[in-house]
C-alpha positions as CSV (number, residue, x, y, z in Angstrom):
1,M,91.4,122.9,99.6
2,E,89.2,121.2,99.1
3,R,88.8,119.2,95.4
4,S,91.6,117.4,93.6
5,A,91.5,115.5,89.5
6,I,94.2,112.7,89.4
7,V,94.1,112.0,85.9
8,L,96.5,109.0,85.1
9,V,97.1,108.5,81.8
10,S,98.7,104.3,81.8
11,N,99.9,102.3,78.9
12,S,98.2,99.8,80.9
13,L,94.7,101.2,79.8
14,N,95.6,100.8,75.9
15,E,98.9,99.0,75.8
16,S,98.4,99.0,71.9
17,S,98.4,102.2,71.7
18,E,101.0,104.6,73.9
19,D,100.5,108.3,72.7
20,S,97.0,108.1,72.7
21,A,96.5,110.5,75.6
22,F,98.3,112.9,72.1
23,L,95.4,112.7,69.9
24,E,93.5,115.7,69.5
25,L,90.4,116.5,70.1
26,N,88.6,120.0,69.2
27,G,92.7,120.5,67.7
28,K,94.4,120.3,71.2
29,P,96.0,116.8,72.5
30,L,93.5,114.6,74.0
31,I,94.7,115.2,77.5
32,D,95.3,119.0,77.0
33,Y,91.5,118.9,76.5
34,V,90.3,116.4,79.8
35,V,92.9,118.9,81.9
36,N,91.0,122.2,80.8
37,V,87.5,120.7,81.3
38,V,88.1,119.8,85.1
39,K,90.6,122.4,86.4
40,A,87.0,124.8,86.1
41,F,85.4,122.5,89.1
42,T,88.3,121.7,91.4
43,D,91.6,123.5,93.1
44,E,93.9,122.0,91.3
45,V,94.6,118.8,89.3
46,I,97.5,115.6,88.7
47,I,98.7,114.9,86.1
48,V,99.8,110.2,87.4
49,T,102.6,108.9,84.7
50,N,104.5,105.8,84.8
51,S,107.9,106.9,85.1
52,Q,110.1,110.5,84.9
53,K,110.3,110.3,80.5
54,D,106.7,111.3,80.4
55,T,106.0,113.6,82.7
56,E,108.6,115.3,80.2
57,K,107.0,113.8,77.4
58,Y,103.2,114.9,78.6
59,S,104.2,118.0,80.3
60,K,105.0,119.7,77.4
61,V,101.3,119.9,75.6
62,V,99.4,120.7,78.0
63,S,98.1,123.9,79.3
64,S,100.1,126.0,83.0
65,G,98.6,125.2,86.7
66,V,98.9,121.7,86.3
67,K,101.3,118.8,89.4
68,F,103.0,115.7,87.6
69,V,103.6,112.9,89.6
70,A,106.0,110.2,88.3
71,N,104.4,106.4,89.5
72,Q,108.1,105.6,91.2
73,K,106.1,102.2,92.6
74,D,107.2,98.1,91.3
75,S,103.7,97.8,89.9
76,K,102.7,100.2,87.3
77,S,98.8,98.7,88.1
78,P,95.5,101.1,87.6
79,L,96.4,100.6,91.8
80,A,99.3,102.1,92.2
81,Q,98.7,105.0,89.6
82,V,96.3,105.9,91.9
83,L,97.9,105.2,95.1
84,T,100.6,107.6,94.0
85,G,97.8,110.8,92.8
86,F,96.5,110.2,96.3
87,E,99.8,110.7,98.2
88,A,100.6,114.3,96.5
89,A,96.5,115.9,96.5
90,K,96.0,118.0,98.8
91,G,92.4,118.0,98.5
92,E,90.4,116.2,100.7
93,Y,88.1,115.0,98.1
94,S,89.8,114.1,95.2
95,L,88.5,112.4,91.7
96,V,89.4,109.8,89.1
97,L,89.8,110.2,85.9
98,P,91.4,108.0,83.0
99,S,93.2,110.5,80.7
100,G,91.0,109.6,77.9
101,S,87.7,111.3,79.0
102,A,87.0,113.3,76.2
103,F,83.4,113.5,77.7
104,V,84.5,114.7,81.3
105,S,81.0,116.3,82.5
106,E,81.3,119.2,85.3
107,E,77.8,118.7,86.4
108,I,78.5,114.9,86.7
109,S,81.7,115.3,88.3
110,S,80.6,117.9,90.8
111,L,77.4,115.7,91.8
112,L,80.0,113.8,93.2
113,F,81.7,115.8,95.2
114,E,78.7,116.7,96.5
115,L,77.3,113.2,97.5
116,C,81.4,112.2,98.6
117,V,80.9,114.6,102.0
118,G,80.7,112.3,105.0
119,K,81.7,109.6,102.3
120,A,84.7,107.5,102.4
121,A,83.8,107.5,98.1
122,V,81.1,108.0,96.0
123,I,81.0,105.4,93.0
124,P,78.9,104.7,90.2
125,R,77.6,101.6,89.6
126,W,75.7,99.9,87.2
127,T,72.1,97.7,87.9
128,N,74.6,94.1,86.8
129,Q,76.0,95.8,90.0
130,E,79.6,97.1,88.1
131,I,81.0,99.7,89.1
132,E,83.2,102.7,87.3
133,A,86.1,103.1,90.1
134,L,88.1,105.2,88.0
135,H,85.7,107.6,86.4
136,A,84.3,108.8,90.8
137,V,85.0,110.6,93.7
138,Y,87.1,109.6,97.1
139,N,87.6,110.8,100.3
140,T,91.4,111.5,100.0
141,Q,93.1,109.8,102.9
142,L,90.8,107.2,103.5
143,A,91.5,106.4,100.1
144,L,95.3,106.8,100.4
145,E,95.5,104.4,103.6
146,A,92.9,101.9,102.2
147,S,94.8,101.9,98.2
148,R,97.7,101.3,100.7
149,A,96.4,98.2,101.8
150,A,95.1,96.6,99.1
151,L,97.9,96.8,97.4
152,V,100.5,95.1,100.2
153,E,97.8,92.7,99.0
154,G,99.1,92.0,95.5
155,E,96.3,94.6,94.3
156,A,96.1,95.9,91.2
157,E,92.9,96.6,90.2
158,M,91.1,99.8,91.6
159,E,88.4,97.5,93.1
160,G,90.6,96.0,95.2
161,M,90.9,98.6,98.0
162,V,87.6,99.4,97.1
163,E,86.3,96.8,98.9
164,K,88.1,97.4,101.8
165,L,86.8,101.3,101.5
166,R,83.9,101.6,104.7
167,G,81.2,103.5,103.6
168,V,80.9,103.8,99.8
169,R,78.0,105.5,98.2
170,Y,77.2,103.9,95.2
171,L,75.3,105.8,92.2
172,S,73.8,104.2,90.2
173,T,73.3,104.7,86.3
174,M,70.4,105.1,86.3
175,V,70.9,108.7,88.0
176,I,73.6,110.0,85.8
177,E,71.2,108.5,83.2
178,Q,69.1,111.6,83.6
179,I,72.2,113.4,82.6
180,D,74.2,111.5,80.3
181,P,71.4,109.3,78.8
182,D,74.0,108.3,75.9
183,F,76.4,107.7,79.4
184,K,79.3,109.4,76.7
185,S,81.2,110.3,80.6
186,F,82.2,107.1,80.4
187,L,84.0,107.0,76.9
188,V,87.8,106.3,77.5
189,V,89.6,107.7,74.3
190,K,91.9,105.0,74.1
191,G,92.5,105.0,70.2
192,P,91.9,106.5,67.4
193,A,88.6,103.8,66.2
194,D,88.3,105.6,69.8
195,L,88.4,108.8,68.6
196,K,87.0,108.9,65.9
197,K,83.2,107.4,67.8
198,A,83.7,110.4,70.3
199,L,84.4,113.0,67.2
200,A,81.0,111.8,66.1
201,I,79.4,111.8,69.2
202,R,80.6,115.9,70.0
203,K,79.3,116.3,66.1
204,P,76.2,119.1,65.6
205,K,73.5,116.5,64.4
206,P,71.8,117.9,61.7
207,Q,67.8,120.3,62.9
208,K,64.8,118.8,61.3
209,T,63.9,121.8,59.2
210,R,59.9,121.7,59.6
211,K,57.8,122.1,55.7
212,S,56.4,124.7,54.6
213,K,53.0,124.6,54.4
214,R,50.4,125.6,51.1
């Protein structure tokens, strides 16, 4: 197996909206929408929750063929969650995404997978040097080892793990801009306000009518 997708369902991403994954996009829960998109270009989809209770809740709205794993670690941080995902993943490379990734792009994700061959990770990076560690592809085994080491040292964020990786390829957002001019692939829906923004983006733009010449 080559490609895994690790989808993080975490209240820490949005403490004010516990059930943001249940917000509907295109008539179905957002989490199911995201899962169905990534299924098209990965070999397995793993959904990481923070408890068995959450697993039971989300499994009721997600289509079949998905593996659920609950983070049993003391830390409920993004790093602990992603480590849980790496431990369960069977693919050589793993795409990491928040469950609210309403505009996850097959084209961009496939590019990240392709560029990750022979590398520890491919991570989008903005011109101000900030990185999108939760919209990236990792060599599963290398990232697993780095995540464990970072967690032992008390790290909670993905950046702590990334710093331990050797052979990271950073993909400039200027490249991604050629595919996604509005960078909507980085939008994470965390509540109703974000969903409203996502729906506005998805709404077809009215075509300009040409005036007839007389």
